[in-house]
C-alpha positions in Angstrom: -23.2 162.4 -51.2 -25.6 160.5 -53.4 -27.9 157.5 -52.6 -30.5 155.6 -54.5 -32.7 152.6 -53.9 -30.4 150.2 -55.7 -27.7 150.9 -53.1 -25.5 153.2 -55.1 -23.3 155.5 -53.0 -21.0 158.2 -54.2 -19.2 161.0 -52.3 -16.0 162.4 -50.8 -14.0 160.4 -48.2 -13.9 163.5 -46.0 -17.7 163.1 -45.7 -17.9 159.4 -45.2 -14.8 157.5 -44.1 -14.0 154.0 -45.3 -14.8 152.2 -42.0 -18.3 153.8 -42.2 -18.7 152.7 -45.8 -17.8 149.1 -44.8 -20.4 149.2 -42.0 -23.1 150.5 -44.4 -22.5 147.8 -47.0 -22.3 145.1 -44.3 -25.6 146.2 -42.6 -27.4 146.3 -46.0 -25.9 142.9 -46.9 -25.2 144.2 -50.4 -23.1 142.8 -53.2 -21.0 145.1 -55.4 -17.8 147.0 -55.9 -16.5 150.0 -54.0 -14.1 152.1 -55.9 -11.8 154.6 -54.1 -9.8 157.3 -55.9 -7.5 160.1 -54.8 -4.8 162.0 -56.6 -2.2 159.3 -56.0 -4.1 156.2 -57.1 -7.0 153.9 -56.9 -8.5 151.2 -54.6 -11.1 148.5 -55.1 -13.1 146.5 -52.6 -15.6 143.8 -53.7 -18.4 142.6 -51.5 -20.8 139.6 -51.6 -23.8 139.8 -49.3 -22.0 142.4 -47.2 -18.9 140.3 -46.7 -15.5 141.3 -48.1 -14.2 138.9 -50.7 -11.6 140.9 -52.5 -9.6 144.2 -52.1 -6.9 145.9 -54.1 -5.0 149.2 -54.3 -2.2 150.5 -56.5 0.5 149.7 -54.0 3.2 147.2 -54.7 2.2 143.8 -53.4 3.6 140.4 -52.6 2.2 137.2 -54.1 0.6 134.6 -52.0 3.5 132.2 -52.7 6.0 134.7 -51.5 4.2 135.3 -48.2 3.7 131.5 -47.6 7.4 130.7 -48.2 8.8 133.7 -46.3 6.6 132.7 -43.3 7.8 129.2 -43.6 4.2 127.9 -44.1 5.2 126.0 -47.2 8.5 125.0 -48.7 9.9 126.3 -52.0 9.6 122.8 -53.4 5.9 122.5 -52.5 5.3 125.9 -53.9 6.9 125.0 -57.3 4.9 121.7 -57.4 1.7 123.6 -56.8 2.5 126.2 -59.4 3.2 123.5 -62.0 -0.1 121.9 -61.1 -1.9 125.2 -61.4 -0.3 125.8 -64.8 -1.2 122.3 -66.2 -4.8 122.4 -64.9 -7.4 122.7 -67.6 -9.5 125.1 -65.4 -8.4 128.1 -63.5 -7.6 127.2 -59.9 -6.4 129.2 -57.0 -2.9 128.5 -55.7 -4.0 128.3 -52.1 -6.6 125.6 -52.8 -4.0 123.5 -54.6 -1.6 123.7 -51.7 -4.4 122.7 -49.3 -5.3 119.7 -51.4 -1.7 118.7 -51.6 -1.5 118.7 -47.8 1.3 121.3 -47.9 -0.8 123.9 -46.2 -3.8 123.9 -43.7 -7.0 125.6 -44.6 -6.8 127.6 -41.4 -3.4 128.9 -42.2 -4.5 129.9 -45.7 -7.5 131.7 -44.4 -5.4 133.5 -41.9 -2.9 134.7 -44.5 -5.7 135.9 -46.8 -7.5 137.7 -44.0 -4.3 139.4 -42.9 -3.5 140.5 -46.5 -7.0 141.9 -47.0 -6.9 143.8 -43.7 -3.4 145.1 -44.6 -4.6 146.4 -48.0 -7.8 148.0 -46.5 -5.6 149.4 -43.7 -3.7 151.3 -46.3 -6.9 152.6 -48.0 -8.3 153.8 -44.7 -5.5 156.3 -44.4 -6.9 158.1 -47.5 -8.6 161.2 -46.0 -8.8 162.9 -49.4 -10.4 161.5 -52.5 -13.7 160.0 -53.7 -15.7 156.8 -53.4 -18.4 155.1 -55.4 -20.2 151.9 -54.5 -22.1 150.2 -57.3 -24.4 147.3 -56.5 -23.9 144.2 -58.6 -25.0 140.6 -58.8 -22.0 138.5 -57.7 -22.7 134.8 -58.3 -22.3 132.4 -55.4 -20.6 129.9 -57.7 -19.0 129.8 -61.1 -16.0 131.9 -61.7 -15.5 133.0 -58.1 -15.2 129.4 -57.0 -12.3 128.8 -59.4 -10.9 132.3 -59.8 -7.1 132.1 -59.8 -6.8 135.4 -57.9 -4.7 134.5 -54.9 -6.3 136.6 -52.2 -10.0 136.0 -53.1 -11.9 135.0 -50.0 -14.6 132.6 -51.1 -16.7 132.8 -48.0 -15.8 136.4 -47.3 -14.8 138.1 -44.1 -17.0 140.1 -41.6 -16.9 143.7 -42.7 -18.1 144.9 -39.2 -14.9 143.3 -37.7 -12.7 144.8 -40.3 -14.3 148.3 -39.9 -13.8 148.2 -36.1 -10.2 147.2 -36.5 -9.6 149.8 -39.2 -11.2 152.5 -37.0 -8.7 151.6 -34.2 -5.8 151.7 -36.6 -7.0 155.1 -37.9 -7.2 156.5 -34.4 -3.7 155.3 -33.6 -2.5 156.9 -36.9 -4.1 160.2 -36.0 -2.4 160.1 -32.5 0.9 159.6 -34.1 0.1 162.6 -36.4 1.9 161.3 -39.4 0.8 163.1 -42.5 2.6 161.1 -45.2 0.5 161.6 -48.3 2.9 164.3 -49.7 5.9 162.1 -49.0 4.4 159.0 -50.7 6.3 157.6 -53.8 4.6 157.3 -57.2 2.0 154.6 -57.4 3.6 151.2 -58.1 0.9 148.7 -58.7 -2.4 147.1 -57.6 -3.5 144.8 -54.8 -6.4 145.0 -52.2 -9.4 142.9 -50.9 -13.0 143.4 -49.6 -16.6 142.0 -49.4 -19.5 141.7 -51.9 -23.2 141.5 -51.0 -26.1 140.3 -53.0 -27.6 143.2 -55.0 -31.3 144.0 -55.4 -33.2 142.3 -58.2 -32.8 145.4 -60.3 -29.0 145.6 -59.8 -26.9 145.5 -63.0 -25.8 141.9 -63.8 -22.1 141.5 -64.4 -20.6 138.8 -66.6 -17.8 137.8 -64.2 -15.6 138.8 -61.4 -12.8 139.0 -63.9 -14.5 142.0 -65.5 -14.2 143.8 -62.2 -10.6 142.9 -61.7 -9.3 143.4 -65.3 -6.8 146.1 -66.1 -5.5 146.3 -62.5 -2.0 144.7 -62.8 0.6 145.4 -60.1 4.3 144.9 -59.8 4.5 142.0 -57.4 7.3 140.3 -55.4 7.2 136.6 -55.8 8.8 134.1 -53.4 11.6 133.5 -55.8 12.3 137.2 -56.3 12.2 137.9 -52.6 14.6 135.2 -51.9 16.9 136.3 -54.7 17.0 139.9 -53.3 17.9 138.6 -49.8 20.5 136.2 -51.2 22.1 139.0 -53.2 22.9 140.9 -50.0 24.4 137.9 -48.2 27.9 138.6 -49.5 27.8 142.3 -48.5 25.9 142.4 -45.2 25.9 140.4 -42.0 22.3 141.1 -41.4 19.6 142.6 -43.6 15.9 143.1 -44.0 13.9 143.3 -47.3 11.1 145.9 -47.2 8.2 146.2 -49.6 7.5 149.8 -50.7 3.8 150.7 -50.3 1.9 154.0 -50.7 2.6 155.3 -47.2 5.3 153.1 -45.8 7.5 150.1 -46.0 6.6 146.7 -44.7 8.9 143.8 -43.9 9.2 140.8 -46.2 12.1 138.8 -44.9 15.5 138.9 -43.2 18.8 137.2 -42.8 21.5 137.3 -40.2 19.3 137.8 -37.1 18.4 134.3 -36.0 18.2 132.0 -39.0 15.1 129.8 -39.1 13.5 131.5 -36.1 9.8 131.8 -37.0 9.2 134.4 -34.2 11.8 136.7 -35.8 10.5 136.2 -39.3 6.9 136.9 -38.1 8.1 140.0 -36.3 9.9 141.3 -39.4 6.7 140.7 -41.5 4.7 142.8 -39.0 7.3 145.6 -39.3 5.9 148.8 -40.8 7.9 152.0 -41.3 6.1 155.2 -42.4 7.5 157.1 -45.3 6.8 160.3 -43.5 9.1 159.5 -40.6 12.8 160.2 -40.7 14.7 157.0 -41.6 17.4 155.8 -43.9 15.0 153.5 -45.8 12.6 156.4 -46.4 15.5 158.5 -47.6 16.4 155.8 -50.1 12.8 155.7 -51.4 12.7 159.5 -51.7 16.1 159.7 -53.5 15.6 156.6 -55.6 19.2 155.6 -55.1 21.5 153.9 -52.6 21.9 155.7 -49.2 24.7 154.6 -46.9 26.6 156.0 -43.9 26.0 156.4 -40.2 22.5 155.7 -38.9 20.9 158.7 -37.2 19.0 158.1 -34.0 15.3 158.5 -35.0 12.2 156.6 -33.9 11.9 154.7 -37.2 15.6 153.8 -37.3 15.5 152.6 -33.7 12.5 150.5 -34.5 14.2 148.9 -37.4 17.4 148.2 -35.5 15.4 146.7 -32.6 13.7 144.3 -34.9 17.2 143.2 -36.2 18.5 142.4 -32.7 19.1 145.9 -31.2 22.8 146.2 -31.8 23.5 149.7 -33.2 25.5 149.5 -36.5 28.7 151.4 -37.4 27.6 151.8 -41.1 24.5 150.9 -42.9 23.1 151.0 -46.4 19.6 151.0 -48.0 19.3 150.1 -51.7 16.1 150.6 -53.6 14.9 148.0 -56.1 13.2 149.3 -59.2 11.0 147.2 -61.5 10.8 149.4 -64.6 9.6 152.8 -63.5 8.3 151.5 -60.2 10.2 151.3 -56.9 9.0 148.1 -55.3 11.4 147.3 -52.5 14.3 148.4 -50.4 17.1 146.2 -49.1 18.6 147.4 -45.8 21.8 145.9 -44.5 24.7 146.4 -42.0 27.7 144.5 -40.7 26.5 143.7 -37.1 27.4 142.1 -34.8 30.8 143.0 -36.2 31.3 146.7 -35.9 32.9 147.2 -39.3 32.4 149.4 -42.3 30.6 148.0 -45.3 32.4 147.0 -48.6 31.8 148.6 -52.0 28.3 148.0 -53.1 28.6 148.4 -56.9 28.2 144.7 -57.7 25.2 144.5 -55.3 23.5 147.4 -57.0 24.0 145.8 -60.4 22.5 142.5 -59.1 19.5 144.3 -57.7 19.0 146.0 -61.0 19.0 142.6 -62.7 16.4 141.3 -60.3 14.3 144.4 -60.7 14.3 143.9 -64.5 13.2 140.3 -64.0 10.3 141.5 -61.8 9.2 144.0 -64.4 9.5 141.3 -67.1 7.4 138.9 -65.1 4.5 141.4 -65.1 4.5 141.1 -68.9 4.1 137.3 -68.9 1.1 136.3 -71.0 -2.0 135.1 -69.1 -2.0 131.4 -68.2 1.8 131.3 -67.6 2.7 130.1 -64.0 3.7 132.7 -61.4 3.6 132.5 -57.7 
């Protein structure tokens, strides 16, 4: 491992784990960027004065608008109004700030979502036991671009890196107890998205022109609110209940559902907290590994039992898991069954075609020129 006076760090993650790195930067109250790399991808954490303000990895991600709509924190109508306002604004503005100003979202709710997203991204990065890290001290301005940066999950005030490190250590301990080694089973990297803190650098630290220069060239296939809803609606004619799962590096996380208890915020929140490891035996993991639709009887495994319990607990007669591809990237899986009616599923050819259309639209959205609205 390498250190110097300007607070540069470089080494192997087996020598210094991510929670320890967060503690070091937080205690030194440094500003800069922490780059993480392994054979499967890259991660980025940005700090200001030891506090995490941005984080990203090359896992597929949801947009802020999608999360807010799926959690019923804002309506689709309010989201579209905010997106139009953002598009027509002469200066770059963050979507969350616009929604707060509109009165469509409370500041507390926005900060909670941003924190949870940052913690979720870093929680994925903390599972990297192989790979390399490099922290580079930089001067991150208190105002200017950061104050108006349109990046959705940028935390202007930052979050306590000590708290994040402690929570991540607990998560890592639980993961080790489960003993899930899933790196080899992980799908190809699909995109970028992660958040962390930036601390003030020493007077001699290299000056950077803007936060944008740090974040440039890290695009990621993302699931917007409109696309998430479209995927769920596509399945309504084929399934009685279903859940949409976002594909990440090591597992799948819930995005939304239908057919369990419509409009129940508790159910929706439970689905969004659902996480199924790709290394565990399950139908959805099989669909990710195969890259094609998997259907049939659901085997009794821990992961399958967890999924069914979140969907009401009634064991289905026949199930299906359909992957959603955006170009070369597999970004989501739609799981569905016919419960509470114990009946076989219909032919799924038309549903597969519709999911392919939506996947193509997701890929096309990633090529929209800068400045165009997207949630």
